[in-house]
C-alpha positions in Angstrom: 0.0 0.0 -0.1 1.8 3.2 1.2 5.2 3.1 2.2 4.7 3.6 5.9 5.9 1.3 8.7 3.2 -0.9 10.4 3.5 1.2 13.6 2.5 4.4 11.7 -0.8 2.9 10.7 -1.7 2.2 14.3 -1.2 5.8 15.3 -4.4 7.7 16.4 -3.9 10.4 13.9 -4.1 8.0 10.9 -7.1 6.3 12.4 -8.9 9.6 12.8 -8.1 10.7 9.3 -9.4 7.4 7.9 -12.6 7.8 10.0 -13.2 11.3 8.5 -12.4 10.0 5.0 -14.9 7.1 5.5 -17.6 9.4 6.7 -17.1 11.9 3.9 -17.1 9.2 1.3 -20.2 7.5 2.7 -22.3 10.7 2.9 -21.0 12.0 -0.4 -21.8 8.8 -2.4 -25.3 8.6 -0.7 -26.0 12.2 -1.7 -24.8 11.7 -5.3 -26.9 8.6 -5.7 -30.0 10.4 -4.5 -29.4 13.4 -6.7 -29.1 11.1 -9.8 -32.2 9.2 -8.8 -34.2 12.4 -8.3 -32.9 13.7 -11.7 -34.1 10.5 -13.5 -37.4 10.7 -11.7 -38.0 14.2 -12.7 -37.1 13.5 -16.4 -39.5 10.6 -16.5 -42.2 12.8 -14.9 -41.7 15.4 -17.7 -42.0 12.7 -20.3 -45.0 11.3 -18.7 -46.8 14.6 -18.6 -45.9 15.4 -22.1 -47.4 12.1 -23.3 -50.6 12.4 -21.2 -51.3 15.9 -19.8 -54.5 14.9 -18.1 -52.6 12.8 -15.6 -50.5 15.7 -14.4 -52.0 16.1 -11.0 -51.8 12.4 -10.1 -48.3 12.1 -11.4 -47.2 15.2 -9.4 -48.4 13.7 -6.2 -46.7 10.5 -6.8 -43.5 12.3 -7.9 -43.3 14.3 -4.6 -43.9 11.2 -2.6 -41.1 9.3 -4.3 -38.8 12.2 -4.3 -39.3 12.6 -0.6 -38.6 9.0 0.1 -35.6 9.0 -2.3 -34.3 12.1 -0.5 -34.6 10.4 2.9 -31.7 8.0 2.0 -29.0 10.5 2.1 -30.3 12.0 5.3 -30.2 8.8 7.0 -26.8 8.1 5.6 -25.6 11.5 7.0 -27.1 10.6 10.3 -25.2 7.2 10.4 -22.0 9.0 9.3 -22.2 11.5 12.1 -23.0 8.7 14.5 -19.9 6.8 13.3 -17.8 10.0 13.6 -18.8 11.1 17.0 -19.7 7.8 18.8 -17.4 5.3 17.6 
């Protein structure tokens, strides 16, 4: 891996740094995944309304419900990341 002696990997500074890196990566990947999902969801909503404009009110309600549930995933991931950061 990196050219550090084994005793350097056991130091508290390296462990804290790796903890911060893991928290940032976990929360960031969850946020990016949700952003991509909501973007795809919105594009399909626009396509659906363009095909059948009479279903707009029904589709908008389902869109906001699904977008809210999709947006809950990174919020939970950030909560877990902060739990890992401050508790463990």
